[in-house]
Structures are given as C-alpha cells and as structure tokens.
VEXMILUM-375515 format. One record per residue: x, y, z of N, C-alpha, C, O in turn; residue number from 1. Coordinates in steps of 0.001 Angstrom, whole numbers, plus 524288, in hexadecimal, padded with zeros to 5 digits. Example, Ala and Ser with C-alpha at 12.3 -4.5 7.8 and 13.67 -1.06 7.14 Angstrom:
BEGIN
R  n.xx  n.yy  n.zz ca.xx ca.yy ca.zz  c.xx  c.yy  c.zz  o.xx  o.yy  o.zz   i
R 83386 7E9C6 81E78 8300C 7EE6C 81E78 83390 7F31C 81E78 8379C 7F309 82111   1
R 83232 7F736 81BA8 83566 7FBDC 81BE4 83264 8001E 81EBE 83461 80472 81F67   2
END
This chain:
BEGIN
R  n.xx  n.yy  n.zz ca.xx ca.yy ca.zz  c.xx  c.yy  c.zz  o.xx  o.yy  o.zz   i
R DB23A 2ED0D 0DF4C DAF05 2EEAA 0DAE9 DAD0F 2E9F5 0D7CC DA8A6 2E9F5 0D5E3   1
R DB051 2E602 0D74E DAEBE 2E16F 0D443 DAA08 2DEBF 0D6B8 DA664 2DD26 0D403   2
R DAA2C 2DE47 0DBE5 DA5D1 2DBDE 0DEAB DA0D5 2DF03 0DDE9 D9CA2 2DCD0 0DD17   3
R DA152 2E425 0DE31 D9CCA 2E786 0DD6C D9AA9 2E6FC 0D7E5 D95EB 2E6D5 0D722   4
R D9E15 2E6B3 0D417 D9C6B 2E62B 0CE9E D9970 2E108 0CDC6 D9567 2E0F5 0CB29   5
R D9B6E 2DCCA 0CFFB D98DB 2D7B1 0CF69 D93A2 2D7AD 0D246 D8FB0 2D5F1 0D024   6
R D939D 2D99C 0D719 D8EC9 2D99E 0DA34 D8A9E 2DD12 0D7B9 D8602 2DBB4 0D7D7   7
R D8C1F 2E17B 0D580 D8859 2E4EF 0D2F1 D85EE 2E242 0CE30 D813D 2E2C1 0CD3E   8
R D8915 2DF78 0CB3F D8710 2DC9D 0C6BC D8365 2D839 0C84B D7F52 2D774 0C5DB   9
R D84D6 2D55B 0CC57 D8187 2D115 0CE3A D7C6B 2D33F 0D06E D783E 2D0FD 0CFA6  10
R D7CCF 2D7A6 0D332 D780E 2DA04 0D564 D743F 2DB88 0D110 D6F9B 2DA4F 0D161  11
R D7627 2DE24 0CD1A D72C6 2DFD9 0C8D1 D70A2 2DB2E 0C5B9 D6C02 2DB05 0C46C  12
R D7401 2D76D 0C492 D724D 2D2DD 0C18A D6E53 2CF96 0C48B D6A86 2CDB6 0C246  13
R D6F2E 2CEE6 0C997 D6B78 2CBCB 0CCA3 D663A 2CE96 0CD2D D622C 2CC06 0CD82  14
R D663F 2D3C1 0CD43 D6151 2D6A1 0CD54 D5E52 2D5C8 0C840 D598E 2D521 0C852  15
R D610F 2D5CA 0C3E5 D5E91 2D4CB 0BED7 D5C37 2CF53 0BEC5 D57DB 2CE93 0BCE1  16
R D5F13 2CB84 0C0D1 D5D14 2C622 0C106 D5841 2C5CE 0C480 D546A 2C344 0C31B  17
R D5871 2C85D 0C902 D53F6 2C83C 0CC8B D4F21 2CACC 0CA1F D4AD1 2C8B3 0CA76  18
R D4FE0 2CF46 0C7B9 D4B74 2D1F0 0C546 D496C 2CEEC 0C086 D44B4 2CEA2 0BFA6  19
R D4CFC 2CCB4 0BD81 D4B59 2C986 0B90D D4844 2C4CA 0BAC2 D4464 2C361 0B848  20
R D49F2 2C250 0BEF6 D471F 2BDD7 0C10F D41C9 2BF7F 0C316 D3DF0 2BCB3 0C261  21
R D4189 2C3FE 0C594 D3C94 2C5E2 0C7A2 D38AC 2C710 0C345 D3400 2C611 0C3D1  22
R D3AA0 2C92C 0BEF7 D372D 2CAA3 0BAA8 D35B9 2C613 0B714 D3202 2C677 0B40D  23
R D389B 2C1C9 0B767 D3783 2BD66 0B3DD D357A 2B8AE 0B6E7 D30D6 2B877 0B824  24
R D38C1 2B504 0B818 D3706 2AFFF 0BA3E D3669 2AFEE 0C025 D3387 2ACB0 0C239  25
R D390C 2B36B 0C2DD D38F4 2B3A7 0C88F D3A45 2AE52 0CAF9 D3769 2AC3C 0CE3B  26
R D3EA6 2AC42 0C941 D4088 2A736 0CB25 D430A 2A7E0 0D084 D46AA 2AAFB 0D115  27
R D4134 2A50B 0D472 D4356 2A59A 0D9BB D492D 2A44F 0DA1A D4BFA 2A6A9 0DD39  28
R D4AFD 2A0A4 0D6F9 D5086 29F33 0D737 D5404 2A3B8 0D57B D5833 2A489 0D7B4  29
R D5259 2A69C 0D196 D5565 2AB1B 0CFC4 D5583 2AF48 0D3FD D599B 2B195 0D507  30
R D5115 2B043 0D666 D50CC 2B42D 0DA8D D541F 2B2A1 0DF3D D56BA 2B5EE 0E193  31
R D540A 2ADAA 0E099 D5702 2ABF5 0E528 D5CDD 2ABEC 0E421 D5FEB 2AC03 0E7D7  32
R D5E80 2ABCD 0DF44 D6409 2AC1B 0DDF8 D65C5 2B1C1 0DD27 D69B9 2B370 0DF4E  33
R D62D0 2B4A3 0DA0E D646C 2B9EF 0D8B1 D637D 2BDD9 0DD1C D664E 2C1BA 0DD7D  34
R D5FA2 2BCEC 0E06A D5E7C 2C082 0E4B7 D62F9 2C11A 0E887 D64C3 2C579 0E96B  35
R D64D7 2BCDF 0EACD D6953 2BD55 0EE57 D6E4C 2BF35 0EB9B D717A 2C1F0 0EDF7  36
R D6EF7 2BDC4 0E6B2 D737A 2BFAA 0E3BD D7341 2C596 0E32B D772F 2C842 0E3E7  37
R D6EA5 2C7A5 0E1DD D6DEF 2CD3E 0E156 D6ED7 2D000 0E696 D7172 2D40A 0E6CA  38
R D6CBA 2CDDB 0EAC0 D6D65 2D036 0EFEE D730F 2D04B 0F1A6 D74E3 2D428 0F3DB  39
R D75D2 2CC18 0F0A8 D7B58 2CBDE 0F214 D7E89 2CFB6 0EEE1 D81ED 2D265 0F0FB  40
R D7D7B 2CFFF 0E9D3 D804F 2D3B4 0E684 D7F3B 2D952 0E83D D82C4 2DC94 0E831  41
R D7A76 2DA75 0E9BB D7901 2DFA8 0EBA4 D7C24 2E10E 0F080 D7E29 2E566 0F0ED  42
R D7C8D 2DD68 0F427 D7F89 2DE62 0F8E8 D8560 2DEF3 0F7D1 D8804 2E21C 0FA4C  43
R D8760 2DBE9 0F423 D8CEA 2DC57 0F2B8 D8E01 2E1A0 0F038 D9215 2E3F8 0F13B  44
R D8A73 2E386 0ECFE D8B1A 2E8B8 0EA9E D8B7F 2ECD3 0EEDC D8F00 2F01E 0EEB4  45
R D8803 2ECB3 0F29E D8822 2F08C 0F6D8 D8D1C 2F007 0FA0D D8FA5 2F3EE 0FB43  46
R D8E84 2EB3B 0FB6C D931B 2EA55 0FEBA D9830 2EBCC 0FC07 D9BE4 2ED68 0FEA4  47
R D9877 2EB4A 0F6E6 D9D4D 2ECA9 0F42C D9D87 2F267 0F2B0 DA1C7 2F488 0F1F8  48
R D990C 2F4F2 0F236 D9909 2FA7E 0F0E0 D9A33 2FDDC 0F59B D9CF4 301C7 0F52B  49
R D9829 2FC68 0FA16 D987F 2FFC3 0FEA9 D9E17 30135 10034 D9F00 305C8 1015F  50
R DA1EB 2FDA0 1004B DA729 2FF2E 10205 DAA9A 301BE 0FDCF DAEF6 30362 0FF00  51
R DA8C8 3021E 0F906 DAC06 3045F 0F4E2 DACD2 30A37 0F5BB DA907 30D0A 0F69D  52
R DB1A7 30C13 0F57C DB2A0 311B4 0F624 DB00C 314FE 0F1DD DAE56 3195C 0F2E9  53
R DAFC1 312FE 0ED27 DAD6A 315EE 0E8D5 DA783 31662 0E975 DA509 3198B 0E6CF  54
R DA53F 31341 0ECEE D9F91 3135E 0EDAC D9DEF 3173A 0F1E0 D994B 31860 0F266  55
R DA1A3 3193F 0F4E0 DA045 31CA7 0F942 D9D85 321AF 0F78C D992F 322B2 0F95C  56
R D9FD2 324D1 0F431 D9CFA 3297A 0F288 D98FD 3281D 0EE51 D991D 323D7 0EC20  57
R D95A3 32B91 0ED42 D91F0 32B4F 0E8E0 D8D78 3276C 0E998 D8AA4 32663 0E5D8  58
R D8CBC 32543 0EE33 D883B 321E7 0EF22 D8850 31C9E 0EC7B D8436 31A33 0EBCF  59
R D8CDF 31AC9 0EAF6 D8D42 315C7 0E83E D8B83 3114A 0EBBD D8927 30D85 0E9E8  60
R D8CAC 311B9 0F0B9 D8B14 30D8A 0F454 D8531 30CDE 0F45E D833D 3087C 0F4B1  61
R D8263 31128 0F40B D7CB3 310D7 0F426 D7A85 30ECE 0EF00 D7646 30C8C 0EEE8  62
R D7D58 30F8F 0EAC3 D7BA3 30D49 0E5CA D7BC4 30757 0E602 D7873 304B9 0E3B7  63
R D7F9F 3053B 0E8C8 D802F 2FF8C 0E928 D7B96 2FD02 0EBF2 D7AB1 2F853 0EB53  64
R D78AD 30001 0EEFD D7454 2FDDF 0F1FF D6F70 2FD25 0EEA0 D6BC6 2FA7E 0F043  65
R D6F53 2FF70 0EA00 D6AD0 2FEE1 0E684 D6AAE 2F93B 0E483 D6E6A 2F77D 0E209  66
R D667D 2F663 0E589 D6641 2F0EC 0E3E1 D6634 2F055 0DDEF D63CA 2F36D 0DB28  67
R D68D8 2EC67 0DC18 D68BF 2EB1D 0D682 D6CE5 2EDC5 0D34A D7000 2EB23 0D0BB  68
R D6D0A 2F2E2 0D357 D70B1 2F5C5 0CFFF D7493 2F90B 0D31B D77DF 2FBB0 0D0CF  69
R D743E 2F8E8 0D83B D77A6 2FC1C 0DB7B D7D6B 2FAFF 0DAB4 D809C 2FE98 0DAB3  70
R D7EC3 2F619 0DA0F D8440 2F4BA 0D934 D865E 2F6FA 0D426 D8AC6 2F8E3 0D3F4  71
R D8335 2F6BE 0D012 D84E0 2F8E8 0CB09 D8561 2FED5 0CB52 D8901 30114 0C91A  72
R D81BF 3015D 0CE0B D820A 30707 0CEAF D86D0 3089E 0D1E9 D8971 30C71 0D0A7  73
R D87E9 305B0 0D60A D8C7C 306D1 0D94D D9188 3060D 0D638 D9524 30932 0D6A9  74
R D91CD 301EF 0D323 D9670 30109 0CFE1 D974E 30588 0CC1C D9BB5 30750 0CB5E  75
R D9317 30757 0C9C0 D9390 30BA8 0C60D D9581 31099 0C8C9 D98E3 31355 0C6BC  76
R D9362 311BE 0CD64 D9502 31668 0D040 D9AB5 315FC 0D1F5 D9D94 319D4 0D1AB  77
R D9C64 31163 0D3BB DA1D9 310A6 0D55C DA574 31131 0D0A8 DA990 313A9 0D106  78
R DA3F0 30EE8 0CC41 DA721 30F59 0C78B DA7AC 31509 0C5D5 DABEE 316C5 0C46C  79
R DA36A 317E2 0C5F5 DA397 31D5F 0C472 DA706 32091 0C81E DA9D6 3240C 0C65D  80
R DA6D6 31F6F 0CD27 DAA0E 32252 0D0E9 DAFD1 32109 0D037 DB31E 32482 0D0A2  81
R DB116 31C1B 0CF2A DB69E 31AB4 0CE8A DB8D7 31CA4 0C969 DBD93 31D5B 0C8F6  82
R DB57E 31D83 0C57C DB741 31F98 0C080 DB732 32587 0C06E DB8C3 327EE 0BC92  83
R DB566 327E5 0C4AA DB563 32D94 0C505 DB09D 3302A 0C2CE DB07B 334F2 0C252  84
R DACB8 32D2C 0C172 DA7D8 32F73 0BF80 DA46B 330E0 0C41C DA4EA 32E9B 0C852  85
R DA101 3348F 0C359 D9D8B 33621 0C795 D980E 33475 0C6A5 D94A3 3357C 0C9DE  86
END
C-alpha cells in the first residue's frame, strides 16, 4: 500500500507539472524529466494495484488504469473497502 500511495502521488504531481509546463513556458528540459517520471509512476500504480486482494472486486483494478488520477481513485476505493464502506 505504501508503494501505491507514493506512486499515486508522484503520478498526479508529475501530471500537474507536465500540464503546467505545457500551458506556460513549454521548457523541453521539464518535459524530458517529468514525462518519464509520470510514465514510470503510472506503470507502478498499475503494477501495485493489480495483485492487491482488496482491488479484485468492485473494478478497482480498472480505476488504476486511468492516467493521471487513477492511482488516487484506486487508493480511495481500496481504503473504502477495507474500512467497510461501500
């Protein structure tokens, strides 16, 4: 869970950096740093969500596939399931 929490945060933050760079200065160095970071975090979110037992029902695994915010959505769904919320 800790890895998923970190990767979801990095995925969301790197997306904000990429979009902010695109809307402002469009500096190639920022894109070349944040792009691979975002892609790696996205893959880590998927790879860590898929084997979790709490992710099996309720489509949580498919939430993780949504780029940018999928990790945060999957974390929320897993937290709700482990706390007994529906």
